[in-house]
RODO-2510 file (C-alpha; in nm, 4 decimals, decimal comma):
residues 339
     n   res          X          Y          Z
     1     x    -9,8792   -24,2774    -1,7740
     2     x    -9,6956   -24,5617    -1,9542
     3     x   -10,0090   -24,6455    -2,1514
     4     x   -10,0044   -24,2809    -2,2881
     5     x    -9,6381   -24,3173    -2,3614
     6     x    -9,7086   -24,6355    -2,5589
     7     x    -9,9932   -24,4998    -2,7551
     8     x    -9,8139   -24,1847    -2,8508
     9     x    -9,5029   -24,3568    -2,9462
    10     x    -9,7072   -24,5907    -3,1718
    11     x    -9,8294   -24,2758    -3,3386
    12     x    -9,4766   -24,1803    -3,4003
    13     x    -9,3898   -24,4943    -3,5827
    14     x    -9,5790   -24,4228    -3,9092
    15     x    -9,4200   -24,0802    -3,9269
    16     x    -9,0713   -24,2347    -3,8957
    17     x    -9,1706   -24,5136    -4,1394
    18     x    -9,2751   -24,2533    -4,3962
    19     x    -8,9524   -24,0646    -4,3719
    20     x    -8,7649   -24,3932    -4,3975
    21     x    -8,9510   -24,4796    -4,7154
    22     x    -8,9221   -24,1361    -4,8781
    23     x    -8,5654   -24,0686    -4,7597
    24     x    -8,6787   -23,7250    -4,6515
    25     x    -8,4821   -23,5702    -4,3769
    26     x    -8,6365   -23,5395    -4,0264
    27     x    -8,5817   -23,2772    -3,7666
    28     x    -8,5597   -23,4363    -3,4220
    29     x    -8,6442   -23,1318    -3,1948
    30     x    -8,9732   -23,0721    -3,3972
    31     x    -9,0915   -23,4198    -3,4063
    32     x    -9,0375   -23,4866    -3,0444
    33     x    -9,2011   -23,1791    -2,9516
    34     x    -9,5075   -23,3095    -3,1220
    35     x    -9,4506   -23,6472    -2,9347
    36     x    -9,4342   -23,4954    -2,5926
    37     x    -9,7119   -23,2379    -2,6684
    38     x    -9,9463   -23,5409    -2,7299
    39     x    -9,8200   -23,7327    -2,4138
    40     x    -9,8446   -23,4370    -2,1829
    41     x   -10,1667   -23,3232    -2,3273
    42     x   -10,3336   -23,6507    -2,2142
    43     x   -10,1277   -23,6769    -1,8745
    44     x   -10,1466   -23,2975    -1,7680
    45     x   -10,5017   -23,2242    -1,8992
    46     x   -10,6661   -23,5401    -2,0275
    47     x   -10,6800   -23,3701    -2,3743
    48     x   -10,5798   -23,5571    -2,6910
    49     x   -10,3816   -23,3252    -2,9051
    50     x   -10,3047   -23,5735    -3,1740
    51     x   -10,0224   -23,3468    -3,3089
    52     x    -9,8272   -23,6457    -3,4541
    53     x   -10,1283   -23,7198    -3,6711
    54     x   -10,1725   -23,3520    -3,7881
    55     x    -9,9308   -23,0773    -3,6831
    56     x   -10,1063   -22,8181    -3,4694
    57     x   -10,0393   -22,4295    -3,5036
    58     x    -9,9817   -22,4044    -3,1377
    59     x    -9,6550   -22,5780    -3,1326
    60     x    -9,4934   -22,3305    -3,3721
    61     x    -9,6664   -22,0397    -3,1852
    62     x    -9,5462   -22,1631    -2,8613
    63     x    -9,1756   -22,1909    -2,9804
    64     x    -9,1926   -21,8416    -3,1344
    65     x    -9,3381   -21,6711    -2,8021
    66     x    -9,0484   -21,8471    -2,5924
    67     x    -8,7922   -21,6975    -2,8081
    68     x    -8,9472   -21,3542    -2,8510
    69     x    -8,9756   -21,3351    -2,4706
    70     x    -8,6021   -21,3450    -2,4473
    71     x    -8,5497   -21,1153    -2,7305
    72     x    -8,7665   -20,8567    -2,5693
    73     x    -8,5480   -20,8727    -2,2621
    74     x    -8,2353   -20,8092    -2,4802
    75     x    -8,3914   -20,5735    -2,7244
    76     x    -8,6741   -20,3657    -2,5578
    77     x    -8,7487   -20,1923    -2,9106
    78     x    -8,9040   -20,5127    -3,0233
    79     x    -9,1884   -20,4457    -2,7877
    80     x    -9,3094   -20,1640    -2,9865
    81     x    -9,2028   -20,2779    -3,3391
    82     x    -9,3082   -20,6344    -3,3005
    83     x    -9,6072   -20,5949    -3,0823
    84     x    -9,8679   -20,6887    -3,3507
    85     x    -9,7356   -21,0170    -3,4228
    86     x    -9,6707   -21,0790    -3,0571
    87     x   -10,0502   -21,0287    -2,9697
    88     x   -10,1469   -21,2390    -3,2717
    89     x    -9,9297   -21,5379    -3,1575
    90     x   -10,0471   -21,4813    -2,7887
    91     x   -10,4157   -21,5036    -2,8937
    92     x   -10,3347   -21,8320    -3,0746
    93     x   -10,1721   -21,9676    -2,7536
    94     x   -10,4753   -21,8520    -2,5328
    95     x   -10,7228   -21,9874    -2,7624
    96     x   -10,5543   -22,3471    -2,7428
    97     x   -10,5141   -22,3376    -2,3539
    98     x   -10,8793   -22,1967    -2,3091
    99     x   -11,0144   -22,4833    -2,5298
   100     x   -10,8246   -22,7426    -2,3252
   101     x   -10,9725   -22,5719    -1,9982
   102     x   -11,3255   -22,5450    -2,1354
   103     x   -11,3304   -22,9085    -2,2508
   104     x   -11,2265   -23,0369    -1,9136
   105     x   -11,4885   -22,8268    -1,7320
   106     x   -11,7497   -22,9398    -1,9738
   107     x   -11,6643   -23,3183    -1,9473
   108     x   -11,6159   -23,2905    -1,5614
   109     x   -11,3155   -23,3701    -1,3621
   110     x   -11,4525   -23,6306    -1,0935
   111     x   -11,2524   -23,9362    -1,1118
   112     x   -10,9976   -23,7886    -1,3408
   113     x   -10,6070   -23,8248    -1,2757
   114     x   -10,4802   -23,5575    -1,4898
   115     x   -10,3196   -23,2529    -1,3404
   116     x   -10,5804   -22,9976    -1,4494
   117     x   -10,8653   -23,1995    -1,3259
   118     x   -10,7114   -23,2220    -0,9904
   119     x   -10,6525   -22,8428    -0,9815
   120     x   -11,0200   -22,7921    -1,0682
   121     x   -11,1230   -23,0522    -0,8126
   122     x   -10,9300   -22,8719    -0,5434
   123     x   -11,0896   -22,5483    -0,6165
   124     x   -11,4425   -22,7062    -0,6053
   125     x   -11,3645   -22,8265    -0,2810
   126     x   -11,2392   -22,5026    -0,1683
   127     x   -10,8802   -22,6679    -0,0925
   128     x   -10,7461   -22,3628    -0,2871
   129     x   -10,8744   -22,0074    -0,3672
   130     x   -10,7783   -21,7560    -0,6118
   131     x   -10,8340   -21,9859    -0,9104
   132     x   -10,8991   -21,7053    -1,1840
   133     x   -10,9246   -21,7860    -1,5587
   134     x   -10,5780   -21,6230    -1,5984
   135     x   -10,4501   -21,8431    -1,3200
   136     x   -10,5733   -22,1586    -1,4854
   137     x   -10,4239   -22,0364    -1,8135
   138     x   -10,0890   -21,9593    -1,6629
   139     x   -10,0714   -22,3038    -1,4908
   140     x   -10,1500   -22,4934    -1,8151
   141     x    -9,8783   -22,2967    -1,9975
   142     x    -9,6248   -22,3640    -1,7269
   143     x    -9,6946   -22,7338    -1,7326
   144     x    -9,6569   -22,7366    -2,1099
   145     x    -9,3153   -22,5656    -2,1050
   146     x    -9,2130   -22,8311    -1,8353
   147     x    -9,3764   -23,1279    -1,9768
   148     x    -9,3383   -23,0897    -2,3562
   149     x    -8,9956   -22,9149    -2,4136
   150     x    -8,7747   -23,0703    -2,1591
   151     x    -8,8456   -23,4413    -2,2686
   152     x    -8,8425   -23,3435    -2,6317
   153     x    -8,4897   -23,1936    -2,6234
   154     x    -8,3739   -23,4740    -2,3987
   155     x    -8,4836   -23,7176    -2,6636
   156     x    -8,3513   -23,5205    -2,9454
   157     x    -8,0145   -23,4711    -2,8026
   158     x    -7,9879   -23,8430    -2,6817
   159     x    -8,0473   -23,9559    -3,0509
   160     x    -7,8022   -23,6825    -3,1685
   161     x    -7,5267   -23,8311    -2,9343
   162     x    -7,6104   -24,1899    -3,0196
   163     x    -7,5860   -24,1118    -3,4029
   164     x    -7,2406   -23,9647    -3,3451
   165     x    -7,1359   -24,2602    -3,1282
   166     x    -7,2230   -24,5824    -3,3125
   167     x    -7,0449   -24,7995    -3,0506
   168     x    -7,2718   -24,6553    -2,7839
   169     x    -7,5757   -24,7009    -2,9953
   170     x    -7,4881   -25,0720    -3,0432
   171     x    -7,4645   -25,1221    -2,6576
   172     x    -7,8022   -24,9487    -2,6139
   173     x    -7,9710   -25,1636    -2,8727
   174     x    -7,8179   -25,4866    -2,7109
   175     x    -7,9188   -25,3916    -2,3693
   176     x    -8,2890   -25,3110    -2,4890
   177     x    -8,2926   -25,6407    -2,6821
   178     x    -8,1837   -25,8373    -2,3808
   179     x    -8,3815   -25,6671    -2,1159
   180     x    -8,7084   -25,5767    -2,3032
   181     x    -8,7103   -25,8153    -2,6058
   182     x    -9,0291   -25,8201    -2,7675
   183     x    -9,2307   -25,7370    -2,4474
   184     x    -9,4048   -25,4281    -2,3862
   185     x    -9,1868   -25,1713    -2,2240
   186     x    -9,2945   -25,1263    -1,8511
   187     x    -9,1389   -25,0155    -1,5271
   188     x    -8,9902   -25,3444    -1,4507
   189     x    -8,7775   -25,3105    -1,7450
   190     x    -8,6809   -24,9514    -1,6667
   191     x    -8,4591   -25,0229    -1,3616
   192     x    -8,2630   -25,2891    -1,5550
   193     x    -8,1746   -25,0613    -1,8434
   194     x    -7,8603   -24,9417    -1,6661
   195     x    -7,6605   -24,8448    -1,9657
   196     x    -7,9436   -24,6523    -2,1228
   197     x    -7,9692   -24,4616    -1,7939
   198     x    -7,5928   -24,3808    -1,8174
   199     x    -7,6603   -24,2563    -2,1840
   200     x    -7,9510   -24,0338    -2,0599
   201     x    -7,7419   -23,9043    -1,7677
   202     x    -7,4628   -23,8181    -2,0005
   203     x    -7,6973   -23,6535    -2,2696
   204     x    -7,8448   -23,4417    -1,9796
   205     x    -7,4763   -23,3422    -1,8733
   206     x    -7,3702   -23,2196    -2,2072
   207     x    -7,7085   -23,0839    -2,3242
   208     x    -7,9124   -22,9844    -2,0173
   209     x    -8,2221   -22,8674    -2,1799
   210     x    -8,4044   -22,7154    -1,8677
   211     x    -8,3518   -22,3675    -1,7578
   212     x    -8,0281   -22,2825    -1,9403
   213     x    -7,9722   -21,9804    -1,7227
   214     x    -8,0813   -21,9511    -1,3591
   215     x    -8,0054   -21,7426    -1,0540
   216     x    -8,0285   -21,7353    -0,6831
   217     x    -8,0139   -21,4517    -0,4312
   218     x    -7,7785   -21,4696    -0,1567
   219     x    -7,9511   -21,4687     0,1952
   220     x    -7,6458   -21,3945     0,3927
   221     x    -7,2965   -21,2742     0,3366
   222     x    -7,0750   -21,5610     0,2500
   223     x    -6,7012   -21,6371     0,1202
   224     x    -6,6937   -21,9062    -0,1381
   225     x    -6,4257   -22,1696    -0,1473
   226     x    -6,2316   -21,9645    -0,4028
   227     x    -6,2117   -21,6828    -0,1706
   228     x    -6,4859   -21,4627    -0,3611
   229     x    -6,6944   -21,2705    -0,1231
   230     x    -7,0811   -21,2606    -0,1854
   231     x    -7,2785   -21,0153     0,0059
   232     x    -7,6257   -21,0500     0,1253
   233     x    -7,8839   -20,9568    -0,1510
   234     x    -7,6364   -21,0352    -0,4451
   235     x    -7,7864   -21,2106    -0,7413
   236     x    -7,5873   -21,4894    -0,8393
   237     x    -7,6198   -21,6366    -1,2014
   238     x    -7,5178   -21,9856    -1,3222
   239     x    -7,5547   -22,2083    -1,6142
   240     x    -7,5813   -22,5882    -1,6073
   241     x    -7,4213   -22,6172    -1,9360
   242     x    -7,0783   -22,4572    -1,8097
   243     x    -7,1043   -22,6416    -1,4606
   244     x    -7,1465   -22,9793    -1,6450
   245     x    -6,8206   -22,9249    -1,8360
   246     x    -6,5714   -22,8101    -1,5597
   247     x    -6,2711   -23,0320    -1,5790
   248     x    -6,2005   -22,9927    -1,2055
   249     x    -6,5153   -23,1951    -1,1425
   250     x    -6,5504   -23,4225    -1,4486
   251     x    -6,1858   -23,4796    -1,5687
   252     x    -5,9860   -23,3915    -1,8752
   253     x    -6,2566   -23,5652    -2,0866
   254     x    -6,5494   -23,3390    -1,9601
   255     x    -6,6258   -23,2327    -2,3263
   256     x    -6,6473   -23,6031    -2,4393
   257     x    -6,9782   -23,8090    -2,4444
   258     x    -6,8752   -24,1121    -2,2310
   259     x    -7,1640   -24,2811    -2,0757
   260     x    -6,9256   -24,5223    -1,8816
   261     x    -6,8387   -24,2294    -1,6476
   262     x    -7,1633   -24,3055    -1,4645
   263     x    -7,0553   -24,6564    -1,3664
   264     x    -6,8260   -24,4945    -1,1067
   265     x    -7,0250   -24,4614    -0,7787
   266     x    -6,7974   -24,1694    -0,7043
   267     x    -6,8461   -23,9779    -1,0224
   268     x    -7,0301   -23,6831    -0,8497
   269     x    -6,7931   -23,5245    -0,6153
   270     x    -7,0165   -23,2170    -0,5347
   271     x    -7,3930   -23,2066    -0,4504
   272     x    -7,4358   -22,9271    -0,7221
   273     x    -7,2106   -23,0677    -0,9896
   274     x    -7,4940   -23,2303    -1,1799
   275     x    -7,8081   -23,0012    -1,2029
   276     x    -7,9889   -23,0879    -1,5184
   277     x    -8,3205   -23,0439    -1,3291
   278     x    -8,1838   -22,7972    -1,0722
   279     x    -8,1385   -22,8687    -0,7155
   280     x    -8,2705   -22,8178    -0,3741
   281     x    -8,6381   -22,7334    -0,2928
   282     x    -8,7264   -22,6035    -0,6249
   283     x    -8,5948   -22,9188    -0,8101
   284     x    -8,8050   -23,0211    -1,1160
   285     x    -9,0921   -23,2360    -1,0006
   286     x    -9,1043   -23,4098    -1,3361
   287     x    -8,7514   -23,5246    -1,3601
   288     x    -8,8349   -23,8920    -1,3168
   289     x    -9,1305   -23,8626    -1,5450
   290     x    -8,9069   -23,7210    -1,8188
   291     x    -8,6509   -23,9903    -1,7951
   292     x    -8,8947   -24,2793    -1,7990
   293     x    -9,0793   -24,1273    -2,0934
   294     x    -8,7450   -24,1056    -2,2682
   295     x    -8,6505   -24,4688    -2,1873
   296     x    -8,9936   -24,5926    -2,3006
   297     x    -8,9798   -24,4050    -2,6307
   298     x    -8,6274   -24,5007    -2,7229
   299     x    -8,6990   -24,8606    -2,6390
   300     x    -9,0117   -24,8647    -2,8703
   301     x    -8,8257   -24,7081    -3,1468
   302     x    -8,5429   -24,9485    -3,1279
   303     x    -8,7777   -25,2448    -3,0988
   304     x    -8,9031   -25,1241    -3,4362
   305     x    -8,5459   -25,1143    -3,5741
   306     x    -8,5081   -24,7574    -3,6273
   307     x    -8,1828   -24,5593    -3,6152
   308     x    -8,0853   -24,1961    -3,7117
   309     x    -7,8064   -24,0900    -3,9190
   310     x    -7,6851   -23,7463    -3,8518
   311     x    -7,7120   -23,4848    -4,1456
   312     x    -7,6543   -23,1638    -3,9540
   313     x    -7,5230   -22,9813    -3,7627
   314     x    -7,2006   -23,1431    -3,6531
   315     x    -7,0943   -23,0473    -3,2955
   316     x    -6,8546   -22,7670    -3,4168
   317     x    -7,1422   -22,6045    -3,6243
   318     x    -7,4270   -22,6164    -3,3559
   319     x    -7,5426   -22,2871    -3,2345
   320     x    -7,7215   -22,3195    -2,9010
   321     x    -8,0291   -22,1151    -2,8258
   322     x    -8,1335   -22,0560    -2,4649
   323     x    -8,4982   -21,9466    -2,4138
   324     x    -8,6994   -22,1377    -2,1696
   325     x    -8,4951   -22,4315    -2,2776
   326     x    -8,1638   -22,5036    -2,4455
   327     x    -8,1918   -22,6149    -2,8025
   328     x    -8,0185   -22,6119    -3,1290
   329     x    -8,0779   -22,3158    -3,3495
   330     x    -8,0153   -22,5234    -3,6591
   331     x    -8,2337   -22,8122    -3,5352
   332     x    -8,1049   -23,1595    -3,5465
   333     x    -8,1524   -23,3019    -3,8786
   334     x    -8,1207   -23,6697    -3,9524
   335     x    -8,2036   -23,9595    -4,2063
   336     x    -8,4154   -24,2303    -4,0780
   337     x    -8,2775   -24,5752    -4,1330
   338     x    -8,3717   -24,9167    -4,0186
   339     x    -8,1631   -25,2071    -3,8806
***
C-alpha cells in the first residue's frame, strides 16, 4: 500500500506546483478526494483512476449522489421532481463501477491483493455465495465511500487546522525533517511521528469526517448515568462532532485545536469519548489505513516544502454538511506556498 501512496502523492506534486506558480486558489477537499480516489482505486480494485492527472466525472457525480440521498430523506418531493437528474447521475456511477469490475474479471484476479480480486476469488472458490452483479456494484460503492472520502476530509481538515495554527505547523515540519529527513517515508518512520499523530487525533476530534450521525437500538431496558431511562427497542442517535466537544470530558478548551492534549495518557476518560471511526464490533476496518495514508501524504508534501495559506472559510464562517461524511459546504480554499 505504501508504494501506492507514494506514487499518487508524487502525482499530486505537479498539481500543487502549478497552483504555486500561477497563484490560483486550491480547494483542498476536492483535490484530496482525487488523491484518495486514485490510491483506493489501486488498493481496493487494482484500477488506476489517474484522476489527479485528469479529473473524472465520477468524483463530482459521487458527491452529488451522496448529498441528494440525504436531501431525499428530508424532502421526499425531490424523489419526483429531481428523479431525472438522479437517474442520470446514477447511470454515470454505475458505468464507472461496472468498468472497474469488468476490467478486473477480464485481467483475472489470481495473485492479486486488492479487495475486489479477493472477493471474486472467494466467489470462484465457493467460499461465499449470492455474489450478484448488484452485490458487486454495492460493495465497490461502499468501499469507495470509506476509502475515498474519510481520508480526503481528514487530510483537508488537518491542513486547515495547520494553516490556522502556524506554531503547530512548525512543530510538524521539524518532526518530519528530523524523523524522515530526505528518506522515503515508510512504516518505520510512522511510529516515531508522535506529534503528527497528535495533530491527526486532534483533527479527527474536532472534524470527525466519518458517519456524522449514527444510531443504535437499545437491546434491553437501561437507565443511563444521568438518570434517563431508555426502554428496549428505542432508537438512540448520536453525533461524534458533539461528543468530541463535550467540556465534561475534554475540559474548558474542548473547542480549541490543541494537539498537546494527546500527550496526556489519561486524556480519554471514557471508552466512547473519542469515536471518529465509531466503536465496538462495527468499528471502521480502515481506520489505521486512513491515518497511515494521511501521515505519508503530509510527510511527502512537507518534504517538497509546500504549505497552505487559508483563504476561506474562517471557522466562524464554515457551514458543515453531513451526508455520508462531514465536510465544509464552502470547501477549504487555500493559496499554495513553499518554504
